[in-house]
C-alpha positions, 0 to 999 in steps of 0.5 A: 500500500502506498503512503499516499493511500494511507495518508488519504485514508487517515485524512478521510477517516479524521474528516468523517470522524469529526461529525461523530455520527457513525464509524470512520471506516467509510471515510477511510475508504473514500479517502483511500479511493480519492488518493488513488484517483488523484494519483492517476488524474494528476499525471494525466492532467500534467501530460495534457497541459504540457502537450497543449503548451508545446502544440501552442508554441509550435503554432506561434513559432510557425506564425512567426516564421511564415506569417499568420494563416489566412482566414477562410470563410 
């Protein structure tokens, strides 16, 4: 089990336990699942943003060299 999963479970359990209504197990499960989802989503978002910035930079460099594309309607 990864440290981020354990940390997510601990934080989820603490948040769920603060209201005092029920067991903290469901908060721990939700916290662990959230940590696992974030571990997948963050690298995907960073990869997408990097690709978008590179694509935009290539477009700006092309416009600087060849001039802007003519608008066709």
